[in-house]
N, C-alpha and C positions, 0 to 999 in steps of 0.2 A: 504495500501500499504505500503511495507516494502522494504528492501534492503537484499538479499541472495547472490546475486552476484555482484562480484565488478568488476567496470571498471571506467576508470580515464578518464581525460578531454582530454588528448592526444589520448587514444585508442580510446574514442567516435568520435573526431574529423576524425581518420583514418576510424573508421567503418560508418561514415555517407558521407562520401567523395562525395558521387553519388548523395546526396540531394542537391536539390538548397535552401541552406541556408544563408541569409543575413548576412554579415560577419563573415562567416567562420573561421577566425582565431581569433575571440573573444569568445572560449570556456568557461563557469565557470559551472561547472557540482556540485553539491549537491543532495544529497540522499533526500528521502521521507520517514519519517519515523512513518507514522501512517498506519495499516491495516497488512493484514497477508498472502497476495496472492502471488503478484509477484514483483520483484524488480524494482523499480521506481525511476527516477534522474528528477530533475528542471536541463532543458539545458537552458542557457542563451549564446546568440548570438549575441552583440552588442543588439540592443533594441528590438528585438525577443525573446520571451520566448516559450521554448518546452517542453514535456514531452519526456522521452524515458522510454520505458518499456521492459523488460526483462522478459520475461513468462516464469516460473518455472515449471509449471504444466500441460499446456495446447500444443497440437498439432499444426501444421499448419492448418489442416483442420477445429479442434476448433476455432482458432481465427480466419479464414476468416468467419466463421458464424457470428460471433459478427462483424467483422469489415463492411460485407455486413449490417447487419442491423442497425449498426451507420449511413450509408450511406443512408437507406430508411429512417430512423428517421428526418435526415438532409434534405432531400430533401421534407419532410413534415413540414419543418420550427421548429422543436423540436430542443433546445439547447442542442446537445452531442458533442461529440469529434468527429473530423475526423482525420485517420490516413493518413499523406502525405505519397504521391509515391516518387520514386527517378527517375533519368533521364531516365530509362528504364521502367516507370511505374511501379515498384515492391514496394509493403506497407511493406513486410518484408525483414529484412536482418537477420544475423547469429551473436550471441555475444556466444562464447565459446558452440557453437552447439545447443544455445535456441535460437527458434524464437523473434524476436526483433522487435519493431514497434517505429515511430516516431509521435508524435501528437503535433499541434498547441496549447497552453497551453490557455485554457479558461479563460477568466477573473472573478474576483470575490474571494469569501473567504468563508469559512465553518460556520453555524450557530450554535453556540454552545447552544442557550437558544431561541428556534423557538416563534417569537411573531402570532398575530390571522393573518396577513397578509402573512406571511412565508407558515403558513398552508393552506391557502386559495391557495395560488399558487403553492403549490405542489400538493394538491389535483386536482386543474386545470390540471397540468401535466400529472400525472397518468391517469385522464379520457382522455387526449389525447393520452397518448401512447395506451392506448386500445382501442380506436376506430380507431387509424391509422392502426392498425396492424391486424384488424379484416380479413382482406384477404392477410395478409403477408402470401407467397406462402412456405417461409422456414419454417421448424420444428425443434425442439431441445427437445427430452426429458429432463424432471426434473431430474438432479443429485442427489437433494433431495427428491425423492420422499417418500411416506408412507412407501415402505418397506426399503429404505437405513436408515430412521427416526428409525425404528424399530431394525433392525440390528444393528445398531451404539448404540441405547440405550441397548439391551441387551451387546454389546463388553462392555460397558461401568461397567455395573452392575457385569459384570463374572469379569473384572479384578480386582476388589475389590479396586480400588484406590480412591472412592468418600467417601465424610465425611457420618456418618450414617444419617443424616439431608439429605443431597441430595441424597443418595439412597432410602430411603423412599418415599419424594416425588415424583422422576422419576417414582417409580414403582407405587404408586398411580395415579399420570396422565395418565400412561399408561393402567391403567387399567378401569380408567374411561373415559379418553376422546375418545379412540378407537373406542367403540362403537356410539359414539354422530356425530363422524365428517365424513362428509358426501361431498366427493370432486367432485360429479358430478353435479356441478354448470358451470354456462357460463366460458369458457375459451378461451385463445387466449395466445398473448406474453405477458409475465411477468418481470418486472426488477428483481422481488424477492429477493432485497438487498438494497432498498431504504432508508436507512439511512441517517442522518442528514450529516455525512460525506462524504456523495455521492452527495452532490448538493452543488453547487455555488450560493452567492449573491453579486449583485455589485450594491450599493446603493439600498437596500432594492427589489430588484427586480431579478428573478430567471434567472441567467447567464450561468447555465450549472449543466446537471446531468451526473455524470460519472459513472464509474464502472458496466459496462453490464456485467460482465463475469460470472455472474449466471442466466441472462437473459435465458428464456426456454418456454415451451408451458405449462400452467396451470391455476389453477383457479384464475381470475380475481380477487376476494373476498381474495385471499392470498395476495396479494400486497396491496390494501388498508387495511388490516387487520396490514400488516409489517408498513406502514407507519404512522398509529394511533398509535400503540403501542408506535414508537420511536419519533416521531415529537411532541406527545400529552402528553411524560412523564411527571411527577412532582417526583421530589425527595424530602421530608421533613428532613429527617435524614437516617442513612443509611439503614435501615430495613423498611422505610416509603415510598412505590412507588405506585403513582396512576396516574390515568388520567386526566387530566385537561377537564372538558365536555364543556368548551366555545370553545377550540382548536378541540375536536373531532369531535363538532359541524360544525368549520369553515372547517375541510377535506372533511367530509360528506357530507354537503350542497352545497359545491364548485364543486366537483367529480358529485355528483346529477345532478348538471345542465346540464352537459353535457349527463353521463349516467346513468340513472335510476337503482336502485338496482331491480333484480326480488322478488319476493315472499319467493323463496326459498333461496336466499344469506340473506333476512331479518332474517331467522328464523336461519339460519347456523352462524351468525353473532357473538355471544357469543361464540360461541365453535369454530370458527377460530381465534379470538381474543388469545385465547389459544393453539390452536394451532401452530400459528407462534411463539409465545413466547417459545413454547417447543422446536422447529426447530432449532431456534436458541439457545437457552439454549444448548442444546445437542451438537450442532456442537463449540460450544465456551470450554464444557468440554473436547470436544475431543482435540480440540488444548491444552488447558492448561495442560492435562495430558500428552499427546505428549510429549510439552516439559520438563516437569517435568521429566520425566524418559528419555530422551534424550537430556541431557546437552550440547552434542558435537555441535557446529556450523555447517551448512550446509553447503558442499563441495564449496571452492570458496568463500565463504562470505566474509565480510571484518573484518579486526580484530576486531573491535569494534562492530560485530553484536549483543553482547546481547544488547548495546543500540538500535539498529536498526529493530531488529526484534520485534514486539509487540503484544499481543494479547489481545483483548476485556475481560473485567470481566464479568464473568459469572454469578455471582451474583447480576447484575441489573437485569438480566432476570429470577434470580429465585424469587426475592422479588416482580417482575410484576405478576409472573405467581400464587405467593400466594393470590395477591390482585384481580386478576380475581376468582382466586378459592372461596374466602370470598365474593366476591360482585359481583355474577353473575346478580343479578336482575338491576343492574345498567345499564345492555345494554340492 
């Protein structure tokens, strides 16, 4: 979550005049600096806390899909955000012609270094997400399917902006992994981006899972591999990245208490671990190179946008990808 579009406390107060907010005259607004997709602000009104989201890349129809999914998950007692409605029952308003939503802020903090119990809880959440949405009627195509991944990789290689090392690794991985990956596995609704910074814990209990804007229909194993690659990551020094086997077991065993993996998923596990790292490495490289050659801040961004627009380091995933390539038998 970053800030591309600015809004002041006074402007937010006017925008949200139709919302039933406690202490509407005591608005305190502060930007949220981590992430890369939408403009997000913490909004404090008296004792109540909210999240104000200005959508930079999504239209109203896309957002309606996400909000409907969040409503469905909350009805199934999963700890996810809920968009508030105004006095007319509308969940979206518009700021500078961009769809905007207001959420009640969930309690808790992000976990930088997950312990075994955190890994167990996120494994349990993921299994419940997959099971509760088995018959979910709405569908959404994966915006980062294999065709998008390959075309983006080719674009990066053609632009000749990658280092020699990155170019060599990316070329090798595309050649070696593509014949091995099988995406015809059990499918359903996946979060598709369940990194540590998209979960909140309060007193070591999972209190919220955020950022469903990548959610779509896809292989359930993709979600599980994404979680393992981030939540079980161990960084010993800059170029030494591994997975903690105890944390991996904590995620997988807790997940499989609710949903057993199929034989095909077991067979695809090593390839899927590499595939999910490749997917996020490519998207981070895309963001990095976009910003490297487009220094002008987005229109309507705050003056200090250089500090508020952040990209994640792609090298973290590069070194994890090298680990998976070197130690495939460990899986």
